[in-house]
MITOR-766660 format. One record per residue: residue in one letter; chain; x, z, y of N, C-alpha, C in turn. Coordinates in steps of 0.1 Angstrom, whole numbers. Atoms other than C-alpha are relative to their C-alpha. Example, Ala and Ser with C-alpha at 12.3 -4.5 7.8 and 13.67 -1.06 7.14 Angstrom:
% MITOR-766660
ATOM  nuke  marza  n_east   n_up  n_north  ca_east  ca_up  ca_north  c_east   c_up  c_north
ATOM     A      A       9      0      -12      123     78       -45       9      0       12
ATOM     S      A      -9      0      -11      137     71       -11      -8      8       11
END
This chain:
% MITOR-766660
ATOM  nuke  marza  n_east   n_up  n_north  ca_east  ca_up  ca_north  c_east   c_up  c_north
ATOM     M      A       8      0      -12        0      0         0       9      0       13
ATOM     Y      A      -9     -2      -12       28     10        25      14     -3       -4
ATOM     R      A     -14      3        3       64     -2        27       9     10        6
ATOM     K      A      -9    -10       -6       78     25        50      -8     11        5
ATOM     I      A       8    -12       -3       64     60        53       9     11        6
ATOM     I      A      -6    -11       -6       75     87        77      -7     12       -5
ATOM     V      A       6    -13        4       68    122        62       6     11        9
ATOM     A      A      -4    -11       -9       70    148        90      -2     13       -7
ATOM     I      A       0    -13        7       79    182        75       6     10       10
ATOM     A      A      -4    -11       -8       80    213        96       6     11       -9
ATOM     L      A      -6    -10        9      103    240        81      -9     12        0
ATOM     G      A       9    -11        0       77    266        91     -12     -2       -9
ATOM     G      A      11      4       10       52    248        68       6     -7      -12
ATOM     I      A      -6      7       10       76    237        42      -7      0      -14
ATOM     E      A       8     -1       12       53    248        14     -10    -12       -1
ATOM     K      A       9     12        0       31    218        24       8    -13       -3
ATOM     G      A      -9     11        1       61    195        22       0     -7      -13
ATOM     E      A       0      6       13       62    189       -15     -13     -8       -3
ATOM     K      A      13      7        2       25    180       -16       0    -13        8
ATOM     I      A       1     13       -7       28    154        12      11    -10       -4
ATOM     L      A     -10     10        5       60    139        -2      -6     -7      -12
ATOM     R      A       6      7       12       42    133       -35     -12     -9        4
ATOM     K      A      11      9       -5       12    119       -16       7    -13        5
ATOM     A      A      -7     12       -5       37     95         2       4     -9      -12
ATOM     A      A      -5      7       11       52     85       -31     -12     -8       -7
ATOM     S      A      12      7        6       17     76       -45      -5    -11        8
ATOM     L      A       5     11       -9       10     54       -15      11    -11        3
ATOM     L      A     -11      9       -3       44     36       -14       0    -12       -9
ATOM     D      A      -2     12        7       48      0       -24      13      0       -8
ATOM     D      A     -12      2        7       74    -10       -50      11     -5       10
ATOM     G      A     -11      4       -9      107    -12       -31      -2      6       14
ATOM     G      A       2     -6      -13       93      8        -2       9     12        2
ATOM     E      A      -9    -11       -4      110     37        16      -8     11        6
ATOM     I      A       5    -13       -6      101     73        24      11      6        9
ATOM     I      A      -9     -7       -9      118     89        54      -6     14        2
ATOM     A      A       4    -13       -2      115    127        53       6      5       13
ATOM     L      A      -4     -3      -14      117    139        89      -3     14        3
ATOM     N      A       2    -13       -5      123    173       103       5     -1       15
ATOM     V      A      -3      0      -14      123    178       141       4     14        4
ATOM     V      A      -5    -13       -6      144    206       157      -3     -1       15
ATOM     E      A       3      0      -14      129    214       191      11      5        9
ATOM     D      A     -10     -4      -10      150    217       222      -3     15        4
ATOM     V      A       1    -14       -5      157    252       235       0     -1       15
ATOM     P      A       0      1      -15      148    256       272      14      6        5
ATOM     S      A     -13     -4       -5      180    260       293       1     14        4
ATOM     Y      A       0    -14       -4      170    294       306       1      9      -12
ATOM     V      A      -1     -8       12      168    306       270      13     -2       -7
ATOM     A      A     -12      4        7      198    287       257      12      8        5
ATOM     I      A     -11     -8       -5      221    308       279       3     12       -9
ATOM     E      A      -1    -12        8      214    338       257       2     -2      -15
ATOM     L      A      -1      3       14      218    320       224      14     -6       -3
ATOM     P      A     -12      6        4      248    308       204       0    -15        4
ATOM     A      A      -1     14       -4      261    274       216      -3    -10      -10
ATOM     N      A       2      9       11      258    258       182     -14      2       -7
ATOM     M      A      13     -4        6      222    270       175      -8    -13       -5
ATOM     V      A       7     12        4      206    235       175       7     -7      -11
ATOM     E      A      -7      7       10      233    220       154      -2      8      -14
ATOM     D      A       3     -8       12      229    249       129     -14     -2       -6
ATOM     A      A      14      2        4      192    244       128      -2    -14       -6
ATOM     M      A       1     13        6      196    207       121       7      0      -14
ATOM     K      A      -7      0       13      221    214        93      -9      8      -10
ATOM     D      A      10     -7        8      196    240        79     -12     -9       -5
ATOM     G      A      11      9        3      168    215        81       4    -10      -11
ATOM     R      A      -5     10       10      188    189        62       1      6      -14
ATOM     E      A      -1     -7       13      196    214        34     -13      3       -6
ATOM     K      A      14     -3        5      160    225        31      -7    -12       -5
ATOM     L      A       7     13        4      147    189        30       7     -5      -13
ATOM     E      A      -6      4       12      173    181         3      -6      7      -12
ATOM     A      A       6     -8       11      160    209       -19     -14     -3       -2
ATOM     L      A      14      3        1      124    200       -12      -2    -14       -7
ATOM     I      A       1     14        6      129    163       -21       4      1      -15
ATOM     A      A      -3     -2       15      146    174       -54     -11      7       -7
ATOM     A      A      12     -7        7      117    198       -62     -12     -9       -1
ATOM     A      A      12      9        0       91    171       -54       3    -12      -10
ATOM     G      A      -3     10        9      110    146       -76      -2    -14        6
ATOM     V      A       1     13       -6      108    117       -51      13     -4        6
ATOM     T      A     -11      5       -7      133     95       -35      -3     -2       14
ATOM     A      A       3      1      -14      135     98         2      13      1        8
ATOM     I      A     -11     -1       -9      159     94        31      -3     11        9
ATOM     I      A       2    -12       -9      164    125        52       5     -4       14
ATOM     E      A      -4      1      -14      164    123        90      -4     12        7
ATOM     I      A       2    -12       -9      167    152       114       0     -5       14
ATOM     A      A       1      4      -14      156    146       150       0     13        8
ATOM     N      A      -1    -11      -10      159    167       181      -9     -3       12
ATOM     G      A       9      2      -12      133    171       209     -14      4       -3
ATOM     P      A      14     -4        2       96    175       213      -5     -7      -13
ATOM     P      A       3      5       13       81    171       178      -9    -13       -1
ATOM     A      A       8     12        1       53    145       184       8    -12        5
ATOM     K      A      -7     12       -5       75    123       205      11     -4      -10
ATOM     A      A     -10      3       10      103    125       179      -6     -7      -12
ATOM     I      A       7      6       11       79    116       151      -3    -14        3
ATOM     I      A       4     14       -4       65     86       169      12     -9        2
ATOM     S      A     -12      7       -3       99     75       181       7     -4      -14
ATOM     T      A      -6      3       13      113     77       145      -8    -11       -7
ATOM     A      A       9     10        7       83     58       131       2    -14        6
ATOM     E      A      -2     13       -6       88     30       157      14     -5       -3
ATOM     G      A     -13      4        2      125     29       152       3     -5      -14
ATOM     H      A      -1      5       14      121     24       114     -10    -11       -3
ATOM     G      A      10      9        3       92      1       117     -10      5      -10
ATOM     A      A       9     -6       10       70     25        97     -14     -6        1
ATOM     D      A      14      4        0       35     15        87      -9     11       -3
ATOM     L      A       8    -12        3       24     50        79       8     13        4
ATOM     I      A      -6    -13       -2       31     85        92      -9     10       -7
ATOM     I      A       8    -10        6       20    115        71       5     13        6
ATOM     V      A      -2    -13       -6       17    149        88      -9     10       -7
ATOM     A      A       9    -11        5        3    182        74      -6      7       12
ATOM     S      A       7     -7      -11      -23    200        95       1     15       -4
ATOM     H      A       1    -14        2      -28    237        99     -13      4        5
ATOM     V      A      13     -5       -6      -58    258       107       2      2       15
ATOM     P      A      -2     -2      -14      -62    255       144      -3     13        6
ATOM     D      A       4    -13       -6      -61    285       166      -4     -4       15
ATOM     F      A       5      1      -13      -72    290       202       9     -9        9
ATOM     S      A     -10      7       -8      -40    276       217      -1    -15       -1
ATOM     N      A       1     14        2      -46    242       202     -10     -7        9
ATOM     Y      A      10      6       -9      -76    237       225       6     -3       14
ATOM     F      A      -6      2      -13      -53    239       255      13     -9        0
ATOM     I      A     -13      7        2      -19    226       243      -1    -12       -8
ATOM     G      A       1     11       10      -28    204       214      11      1      -10
ATOM     A      A      -9     -1       11      -12    203       180       8    -13       -1
ATOM     T      A      -8     12        2       16    180       171      -7    -11       -7
ATOM     A      A       7     10        7       -6    162       146     -10     -7        9
ATOM     D      A       9      6      -10      -32    156       174       7    -10        8
ATOM     R      A      -7      9       -9       -6    140       196       5    -12       -8
ATOM     V      A      -4     12        8        8    118       168     -11     -9       -3
ATOM     V      A      12      8        3      -27    106       159      -3     -8       12
ATOM     R      A       4      7      -12      -34     97       195      10    -11        5
ATOM     H      A     -10      9       -6       -1     79       203       7     -9       -9
ATOM     A      A      -8      8       10       13     64       171      -6    -14        0
ATOM     K      A       3     14        1       13     26       168      -3     -4      -14
ATOM     C      A       2      3       14        9     28       130     -11     10       -5
ATOM     S      A      10     -9        6      -16     45       107       6     14       -2
ATOM     V      A      -5    -14        1      -14     83       105     -10      6      -10
ATOM     L      A       8     -7       10      -26    103        75       3     15        3
ATOM     V      A      -1    -14       -2      -33    139        83      -5      8      -12
ATOM     D      A       4     -7       12      -32    160        52      -6     14        4
ATOM     R      A       6    -12       -4      -57    188        58       2     11       -9
ATOM     Q      A      -1    -12        8      -51    223        47     -14      5       -4
ATOM     K      A      13     -6        5      -79    238        26      -1     14        6
ATOM     I      A       3    -13       -6      -95    268        44      -6      9      -10
END
């Protein structure tokens, strides 16, 4: 069905990652490609002063290691990509850069803040130029 799928995986919701990686594998054309993406958010400069200088680099290394373990546990073949910046923007940019025809993101149970700020999945759905599958969490 799809030749290139971006699977956005937040480390805070990594337990959902195996499920959406398997979902991606089931939707992938023969010879297609899955890109497992984790986005490390920027730290505001006023906060960064108080943190170790290599914090973002360490978070990116940690993300890569956790995605490697997750991909092995899921038993799928995927390329790992770690991005830095606002999550929705990085997911969309990665999808466009790879010419993806599907983005898969996991949802979470919305809280009150989502009505004012908006969830990453909401932003991806609104602004992506390709199809987006939102894997809903069972309540």
